[in-house]
C-alpha positions in Angstrom: -10.3 0.0 -15.5 -8.2 3.1 -15.0 -5.8 4.8 -12.8 -6.5 7.7 -10.5 -5.9 10.9 -12.8 -5.3 9.2 -16.3 -7.4 7.3 -18.7 -7.5 4.7 -21.4 -5.1 2.6 -19.3 -5.0 -1.3 -19.0 -4.4 -3.2 -15.8 -2.9 -7.0 -16.6 -0.6 -9.6 -15.4 3.0 -9.6 -17.1 3.4 -12.9 -18.9 5.4 -13.8 -16.1 2.7 -13.3 -13.7 4.1 -15.1 -11.1 6.8 -12.7 -10.7 5.0 -9.3 -11.2 2.1 -7.5 -12.4 2.1 -4.5 -14.8 0.1 -1.3 -15.4 0.7 0.2 -19.2 -0.6 3.7 -20.1 0.3 5.4 -23.3 4.0 4.7 -23.6 4.7 4.7 -20.1 4.7 1.5 -17.9 4.5 1.1 -14.0 6.1 -2.1 -12.9 4.8 -3.6 -9.7 6.9 -6.7 -8.5 4.9 -8.8 -6.6 7.8 -9.2 -3.9 7.5 -5.3 -3.6 3.8 -5.4 -2.4 3.4 -4.3 1.0 -0.4 -3.9 1.3 -3.8 -4.2 -0.7 -6.3 -1.7 0.6 -9.6 -1.4 -0.6 -11.9 1.7 -1.1 -10.6 5.2 -1.7 -8.3 5.6 1.5 -4.7 6.7 -0.2 -3.3 10.0 -0.5 -4.1 10.2 -4.1 -7.5 8.9 -3.7 -8.1 11.6 -1.1 -7.0 14.3 -3.7 -9.0 12.8 -6.6 -12.2 11.6 -4.2 -15.1 9.9 -6.3 -17.4 8.8 -3.6 -19.8 7.1 -6.1 -16.9 5.0 -7.2 -15.3 3.8 -3.7 -16.6 0.4 -4.1 -14.9 -0.3 -7.1 -11.8 1.2 -6.0 -8.3 0.0 -4.3 -4.8 0.7 -3.8 -1.5 -1.5 -4.3 0.7 -0.3 -1.8 4.6 -0.9 -3.0 8.1 -0.3 -2.5 9.5 1.8 -5.1 11.7 0.4 -7.6 13.2 3.8 -8.0 13.7 5.2 -4.7 15.0 3.2 -1.4 12.8 3.3 1.5 9.7 4.9 -0.2 6.5 3.2 -0.4 4.3 4.3 -3.7 0.7 3.3 -4.5 -0.9 2.2 -7.6 -4.6 3.7 -7.2 -6.9 1.8 -9.6 -10.9 2.2 -10.3 -12.6 -0.9 -11.9 -15.5 -0.5 -14.5 -17.8 -2.8 -12.2 -18.2 -5.1 -9.7 -17.3 -8.0 -11.2 -13.7 -6.7 -12.4 -13.2 -5.4 -8.9 -13.8 -8.9 -7.4 -11.7 -10.7 -10.1 -8.7 -8.3 -9.9 -8.5 -7.7 -6.0 -8.8 -11.2 -5.8 -6.0 -12.2 -8.3 -3.8 -9.6 -6.5 -4.4 -11.1 -3.0 -3.8 -14.6 -4.1 -0.5 -13.2 -5.9 0.6 -11.7 -2.9 -0.3 -14.3 -0.5 1.1 -16.9 -2.8 -2.5 -18.7 -2.4 -3.8 -19.0 -6.0 -2.8 -21.3 -8.8 -1.4 -20.9 -12.4 -4.8 -22.3 -13.8 -6.8 -19.7 -12.2 -4.6 -16.7 -13.2 -4.5 -18.0 -16.7 -8.5 -18.0 -16.4 -8.4 -14.3 -15.1 -6.3 -13.4 -17.9 -8.7 -15.0 -20.3 -11.5 -13.0 -18.8 -10.5 -10.0 -19.0 -8.1 -9.6 -22.1 -8.6 -8.9 -25.6 -8.2 -11.8 -28.3 -4.5 -11.0 -29.1 -3.7 -10.8 -25.5 -4.9 -14.0 -24.7 -3.5 -15.4 -27.5 0.1 -14.3 -26.6 -0.2 -14.9 -22.5 -1.0 -18.2 -23.4 1.5 -19.0 -25.7 4.1 -17.7 -23.3 2.9 -20.1 -20.7 3.2 -23.1 -23.2 -0.4 -23.2 -23.9 -0.7 -22.0 -27.7 -4.3 -21.8 -28.5 -5.4 -21.8 -32.1 -7.3 -18.8 -33.8 -10.5 -21.1 -34.0 -10.4 -21.7 -30.1 -10.1 -17.9 -29.2 -13.5 -16.5 -28.1 -14.0 -12.8 -28.2 -13.7 -10.6 -25.3 -17.7 -9.8 -25.7 -18.8 -13.2 -25.9 -16.2 -14.0 -22.8 -17.9 -11.3 -20.6 -21.4 -12.7 -21.7 -20.2 -16.6 -21.0 -18.5 -15.2 -17.5 -20.9 -12.5 -16.7 -21.4 -14.8 -12.9 -17.6 -15.6 -12.9 -15.8 -14.2 -10.1 -12.5 -15.3 -8.8 -11.7 -15.3 -4.8 -8.1 -16.1 -4.0 -8.4 -17.2 -0.4 -11.9 -17.3 -0.1 -15.0 -19.5 -1.1 -17.6 -18.2 -3.6 -20.0 -17.6 -0.8 -20.4 -14.2 1.2 -21.3 -15.8 4.3 -17.8 -17.9 4.2 -16.0 -15.0 3.3 -17.5 -13.2 6.1 -16.9 -16.2 8.5 -12.9 -16.0 7.7 -12.9 -12.3 8.2 -15.0 -12.4 11.4 -12.4 -14.9 13.1 -9.3 -12.6 12.6 -10.8 -10.4 15.1 -12.0 -10.7 18.7 -15.1 -9.8 20.6 -14.9 -9.1 24.1 -17.5 -10.9 26.6 -17.7 -9.8 30.1 -19.2 -11.1 33.5 -19.4 -10.6 36.9 -19.8 -7.5 39.3 -21.2 -4.4 37.6 -22.4 -2.0 40.4 -20.5 0.9 38.6 -21.0 -0.3 35.1 -17.4 -1.8 34.8 -18.9 -4.9 32.5 -19.7 -2.3 29.9 -23.0 -4.0 29.0 -25.1 -0.8 29.3 -26.4 -0.9 32.8 -25.4 -1.8 36.4 -26.9 -5.2 37.1 -24.4 -7.9 37.8 -24.0 -10.4 35.2 -23.9 -14.1 35.7 -23.2 -15.4 32.2 -20.5 -14.1 29.9 -22.3 -11.2 27.8 -20.9 -9.6 24.8 -20.0 -6.0 24.9 -22.7 -4.5 22.2 -21.3 -1.0 21.4 -17.8 -2.7 20.5 -19.1 -5.4 18.4 -17.1 -5.4 15.0 -14.4 -3.2 16.1 -11.9 -5.7 17.0 -10.4 -6.2 20.7 -6.7 -6.7 21.3 -6.3 -6.5 25.0 -8.1 -5.3 28.1 -7.8 -5.2 31.9 -10.5 -4.8 35.0 -9.8 -3.2 37.9 -12.1 -3.2 41.1 -14.7 -0.8 39.7 -13.3 0.1 36.0 -12.3 -1.5 33.1 -9.8 -0.6 29.9 -10.1 -1.8 26.5 -8.0 -1.6 23.6 -8.9 -2.1 19.9 -6.9 -3.5 17.2 -6.7 0.3 15.8 -4.9 0.9 18.9 -7.6 2.9 20.6 -8.9 2.9 24.0 -12.2 2.5 25.4 -13.2 2.4 29.2 -16.1 2.0 31.6 -17.2 2.0 35.2 -16.5 4.4 38.0 -15.1 7.6 37.1 -12.4 7.6 39.3 -10.7 5.0 37.5 -12.0 6.1 33.9 -11.1 9.5 33.9 -14.7 10.4 32.8 -16.9 13.1 34.2 -19.4 10.6 34.9 -19.5 6.9 35.4 -20.4 5.0 32.4 -21.9 1.7 31.7 -21.1 1.5 28.1 -17.5 1.4 26.6 -16.5 5.1 25.8 -13.5 6.0 24.0 -10.8 8.0 25.5 -10.6 10.7 23.1 -8.2 12.9 25.1 -5.4 10.3 24.3 -3.7 11.0 21.3 -0.3 9.4 21.5 1.1 6.1 19.7 -1.3 3.2 19.1 -1.8 1.3 22.4 -0.5 -2.1 22.7 -1.6 -3.2 26.4 -3.1 -1.8 29.4 -3.6 -2.8 33.1 -6.0 -1.5 36.0 -5.4 -0.8 39.6 -7.9 0.0 42.2 -8.8 3.3 40.9 -6.0 3.9 38.1 -5.1 2.8 34.8 -1.9 2.1 32.7 -1.1 2.3 29.1 1.6 1.0 27.3 2.2 2.1 23.7 3.7 0.5 20.9 7.0 2.7 21.1 7.4 1.6 24.6 6.0 4.7 26.7 3.8 4.5 29.4 0.8 6.6 30.4 -1.1 6.6 33.7 -4.4 8.2 34.8 -6.9 7.8 37.6 -6.5 8.3 41.3 -2.7 9.3 42.4 -2.7 10.0 46.4 -0.4 7.1 46.6 1.8 8.0 44.1 0.8 5.2 41.7 0.8 7.4 38.9 4.5 7.6 38.5 4.3 11.7 37.9 5.8 12.8 40.9 2.6 14.3 42.7 0.5 13.1 44.9 -2.9 14.1 42.7 -5.7 12.6 40.8 -5.4 12.9 36.8 -8.3 12.4 34.6 -6.4 11.8 31.3 -3.7 9.5 30.2 -0.3 11.4 30.9 3.1 10.3 30.3 5.3 8.7 32.9 8.3 10.7 32.0 10.8 8.9 34.3 10.4 5.9 32.2 11.0 7.9 28.9 14.6 6.5 28.6 13.6 3.2 29.0 11.7 1.0 26.4 8.5 -0.5 28.4 7.6 -4.0 27.3 5.1 -4.8 30.4 3.0 -3.2 32.9 1.2 -4.5 35.5 -0.8 -2.8 38.3 -1.4 -3.7 42.0 -3.8 -2.4 44.1 -2.4 1.0 44.7 1.0 0.3 42.9 2.6 -0.4 39.7 5.5 -2.4 38.2 7.0 -1.9 34.6 9.4 -4.2 33.0 12.0 -2.9 30.3 13.5 -4.3 27.1 16.5 -4.6 29.2 15.0 -6.6 31.5 15.3 -3.7 34.5 12.0 -3.8 36.9 10.8 -0.4 38.1 8.2 0.1 40.8 6.2 3.1 42.3 3.2 3.7 44.4 2.2 2.5 47.8 4.5 0.3 49.6 2.4 -1.4 51.9 4.4 -4.8 53.5 7.2 -3.9 51.0 5.3 -4.4 48.0 7.7 -2.6 45.7 10.6 -4.9 46.6 12.9 -1.9 47.5 13.9 -3.3 50.9 11.4 -1.0 52.8 8.0 0.3 53.1 8.3 3.9 52.0 6.1 4.8 49.4 7.7 6.0 45.8 6.2 8.7 43.6 8.1 8.0 40.7 9.6 4.6 39.1 12.0 3.3 40.9 14.5 0.3 39.6 14.5 -2.7 42.0 18.2 -3.3 41.6 18.0 -6.8 43.3 16.5 -8.1 40.3 19.2 -6.9 37.9 21.2 -10.1 37.4 18.0 -12.6 37.2 16.8 -12.0 33.9 13.4 -11.1 34.7 10.8 -12.2 31.7 7.5 -11.0 33.3 6.0 -9.7 36.4 2.6 -9.8 37.9 1.1 -8.0 40.9 -1.9 -8.7 43.5 -3.2 -6.5 46.2 0.1 -6.4 48.1 2.3 -8.8 46.5 4.2 -9.5 43.2 5.6 -12.1 41.6 8.6 -12.1 38.7 9.3 -14.9 36.6 13.1 -15.1 35.7 15.7 -17.0 33.9 16.5 -18.8 37.3 13.1 -19.5 38.3 10.0 -17.7 40.3 10.8 -15.0 42.6 8.3 -13.2 45.2 7.8 -10.5 47.8 5.5 -8.2 49.6 2.5 -9.2 51.5 2.6 -12.9 52.8 -0.5 -13.1 55.5 -2.0 -16.3 53.5 1.4 -17.9 52.2 1.0 -16.3 48.7 4.7 -15.8 48.4 5.4 -19.5 48.6 8.1 -19.3 50.9 6.9 -21.8 53.6 5.6 -19.2 55.8 3.5 -16.3 56.4 6.3 -13.5 57.0 6.3 -10.7 54.5 9.3 -9.9 52.4 10.4 -6.4 51.5 13.0 -7.8 48.8 12.4 -10.5 45.8 13.0 -14.2 47.1 13.2 -17.2 45.0 10.0 -19.4 45.5 11.8 -22.8 46.3 9.2 -25.1 45.3 9.5 -23.9 41.6 13.3 -23.7 41.1 14.8 -24.2 37.7 11.2 -24.7 36.3 10.6 -22.6 33.0 7.6 -20.4 33.7 5.4 -19.9 31.3 2.5 -17.6 32.7 1.9 -15.8 36.5 -0.7 -14.2 38.0 -1.4 -12.9 41.6 -5.0 -12.7 43.0 -6.1 -10.3 46.2 -4.0 -13.2 48.4 -3.5 -16.1 46.2 -0.7 -16.8 43.3 -0.5 -18.9 40.2 1.8 -20.3 37.6 2.1 -22.2 34.6 5.2 -24.5 34.3 6.3 -26.1 31.4 6.5 -30.3 32.1 8.2 -31.2 28.9 6.7 -32.4 25.5 4.5 -29.6 25.3 2.8 -30.4 28.5 2.3 -28.0 31.2 1.4 -28.2 35.0 -0.5 -25.3 37.1 0.5 -24.5 40.4 -1.6 -22.5 42.8 -1.3 -21.2 46.5 -2.1 -18.9 48.9 -5.7 -17.9 50.2 -8.2 -20.5 49.5 -11.1 -18.8 51.2 -13.6 -19.1 48.2 -11.7 -22.5 46.7 -9.9 -20.5 44.3 -6.9 -22.9 44.4 -9.1 -25.7 43.2 -8.7 -27.6 46.6 -11.6 -28.3 49.3 -11.5 -28.1 53.0 -8.2 -25.6 52.9 -8.1 -22.4 54.3 -4.6 -21.3 52.7 -1.6 -23.1 51.0 2.0 -21.7 51.6 3.6 -23.8 48.8 2.9 -23.9 45.1 0.7 -27.1 44.8 0.1 -28.7 41.4 -3.6 -28.8 40.5 -4.6 -32.1 39.6 -7.8 -31.7 37.8 -5.7 -29.8 35.3 -2.8 -32.3 34.8 -4.3 -33.2 31.0 -4.9 -29.8 29.9 -2.2 -27.7 27.9 -2.6 -24.7 29.8 -1.4 -21.4 27.8 -2.5 -18.5 29.9 -3.8 -18.0 33.7 -5.3 -15.2 35.4 -6.6 -14.5 38.8 -9.6 -12.3 40.3 -9.3 -11.3 43.7 -11.0 -14.6 44.9 -11.4 -16.6 41.5 -8.8 -18.1 38.9 -9.1 -18.6 35.1 -7.0 -20.9 33.0 -7.1 -21.0 29.2 -6.0 -23.9 27.4 -4.3 -24.3 23.8 -7.6 -25.3 22.2 -9.3 -22.3 23.3 -11.2 -23.5 26.0 -11.2 -21.3 29.3 -12.0 -22.9 32.9 -12.6 -21.1 36.1 -13.0 -21.9 39.8 -13.2 -20.1 43.0 -15.8 -17.3 44.3 -18.7 -16.7 42.1 -20.6 -14.5 44.6 -21.1 -11.7 41.5 -21.1 -14.0 39.0 -17.5 -13.9 37.8 -17.4 -17.6 36.9 -19.9 -17.0 34.2 -21.6 -20.3 35.1 -25.1 -18.9 34.6 -26.4 -20.2 38.3 -26.1 -18.7 42.1 -23.4 -20.7 43.7 -21.1 -19.0 46.3 -18.1 -20.9 45.1 -16.5 -24.0 43.5 -13.3 -25.9 43.4 -14.2 -27.3 40.5 -12.6 -25.6 37.4 -15.7 -25.3 34.8 -16.3 -23.8 31.8 -19.0 -21.3 31.5 -21.8 -23.0 29.1 -22.1 -19.6 26.9 -18.3 -20.5 25.7 -18.4 -23.9 25.0 -19.2 -23.4 21.1 -16.4 -20.4 21.0 -12.9 -19.9 20.7 -11.4 -18.2 23.4 -8.2 -16.2 22.9 -7.3 -14.6 26.0 -9.0 -13.9 29.6 -8.9 -10.9 32.1 -9.9 -11.5 35.7 -11.0 -7.9 37.7 -11.3 -8.2 41.3 -14.9 -9.5 41.1 -15.4 -9.7 37.0 -13.9 -11.6 34.2 -13.5 -10.6 30.7 -13.2 -13.0 27.6 -11.6 -12.3 24.2 -13.3 -14.4 21.7 -12.8 -15.2 18.2 -15.5 -13.1 16.5 -18.5 -14.8 14.9 -22.2 -13.9 14.6 -23.9 -13.4 18.1 -25.8 -16.5 18.9 -29.5 -16.1 18.8 -29.8 -17.6 22.3 -27.4 -14.9 23.5 -30.0 -11.9 23.8 -33.9 -11.6 23.7 -33.9 -8.1 22.4 -32.5 -5.8 20.1 -29.0 -4.6 20.5 -29.9 -0.8 19.6 -33.3 0.0 20.9 -33.7 -2.8 23.2 -37.1 -4.1 22.3 -37.9 -7.6 23.0 -37.9 -10.0 20.2 -41.5 -11.3 19.5 -43.4 -13.1 16.5 -43.7 -9.8 14.9 -40.2 -8.5 16.0 -37.9 -10.5 14.1 -34.1 -11.1 14.7 -31.6 -10.2 12.1 -27.8 -10.2 12.2 -25.8 -7.2 11.0 -23.4 -8.6 8.4 -20.5 -6.4 9.3 -20.6 -6.2 13.3 -22.4 -9.9 13.6 -24.9 -8.3 16.4 -28.8 -9.3 16.5 -31.3 -6.1 15.7 -34.7 -5.6 14.8 -36.0 -5.1 11.3 -36.2 -1.2 12.2 -32.9 -1.1 13.5 -31.0 -3.1 10.5 -33.3 -2.3 7.5 -30.3 -0.7 5.5 -27.8 -2.3 3.2 -23.9 -1.7 2.5 -21.1 -3.1 0.9 -18.3 -4.1 3.4 -15.2 -3.4 1.6 -12.9 -4.1 4.3 -14.2 -8.0 4.0 -14.0 -8.0 0.5 -17.8 -7.7 0.0 -19.1 -5.4 -2.7 -22.6 -6.3 -3.0 -24.8 -4.4 -0.5 -25.8 -6.5 2.5 -27.9 -5.9 5.8 -26.1 -3.9 8.3 -27.6 -2.3 11.4 -28.0 1.4 11.5 -24.5 2.3 13.2 -22.6 0.6 10.9 -24.6 1.8 8.0 -23.4 5.2 9.0 -19.6 4.0 9.3 -19.7 2.3 6.3 -21.2 5.3 4.1 -18.7 7.8 5.5 
């Protein structure tokens, strides 16, 4: 093993290997305390490596990022290249094990024995109270021969399949179903989808957040990049798009959360800035002009406030700041902005009436809003179906408390076209789901009721621990603590994902395709649903054709899984192999052509 730019160096644990590791070269030493390590990165990605690029050794290289012991608030790197694959696997595994404290003392001793000289082995074992006689010390050459297949994996089992499985479950894939006339389901065509279907061209990229509007969708990756699909009015693209396309014009900080309205979108960055784009004829972009904007544009009126939550209604928006201030802008039909009137606002305006209530979250429907506060639940706006929960159908231009949930600890809220939902803590980790408002398509989980003016507990969910609730225009979805998702209401476009043609159902049901999967988040559009699912290889039953060339699988055209993205491809589209360093896979494995291009860069 050698350090970049140097030669004849060794890299080994110090005798007190549970405290730090030591890299020695000539008379100098680079001491790296374990507690100072910030990150261990595979491949040649650091600045030092980029200046001394050796692509032929990329699969044997790694960098240790650590807080400098000399200068405060400085992160240094120790950049190393191993002599072979075995040494790479051993040292990266040992380092990760030391860093995460998941490796035993016995394994460290074996690691030292494996890659040390006779003298070093004797000294190190002696220092650890295991003095070994010279007769039992095996030469370095013989040790390497004896242990030619010996690898240590700190956290992972010795099987590449297990290694991939663990790495996969740390990421999410996105599945969609429902109305797809504009391509908003991101599956490559405009056919409605009645079963949850994985978004092919985002396989393996890791999805962290998403939102679906009326005719477009926006998806956020773990990297902070945004992708979009559907009607060009909402996506900002030159044409409608049926596959998820990156919003390349956005170059700000990493995106944390997105929200979609009828034809506009909001994005919230890690730094608390808000960007908007799409149609703006009702002031819903918050930029002070009634114009359409086709690339994310900073909402400057919010720059002095660190925003933590955003939500879009039909043609209006709300934002919640770290100081619990709520701002609203856009169309003001039925007083949905909560400002005491029905006048449109072109820029974010604070809802002063909420200042003393301690708002925790906000949710917007077509023209009504819910706000969870320290005192209970408040609502305002359109109330034609009793969706405000005020025991009547009169609109409210200002926030008013929902009496039935007074003093309740609200865990989550959501608004549909004209119905509302809340998850309330029942104590002892139990939850109750309350629904009210329009029930035209049985989205409240009730039969023979047109609408309900008061929050009503859903009895069929009483034995479930619900952690998330989402409302579409006329359907409702709940996510349980166990990762199970259940849906009820309208299914005219297949938005319940049940795989069969039914108009609606009052019974909360789980989509069959998701029964063996762990769902982490659910997002409802007007007539769509998206699910973030713990990543795993796409099941053979989920597709009858290659995810690249679309050729149907037959006895001659066989299925093959890409080990990087988990998709299913024909032999022609997945005949190449590559190492997958981000998962710790250093030996080449089968990957699809798209992943091969990325892994070979």
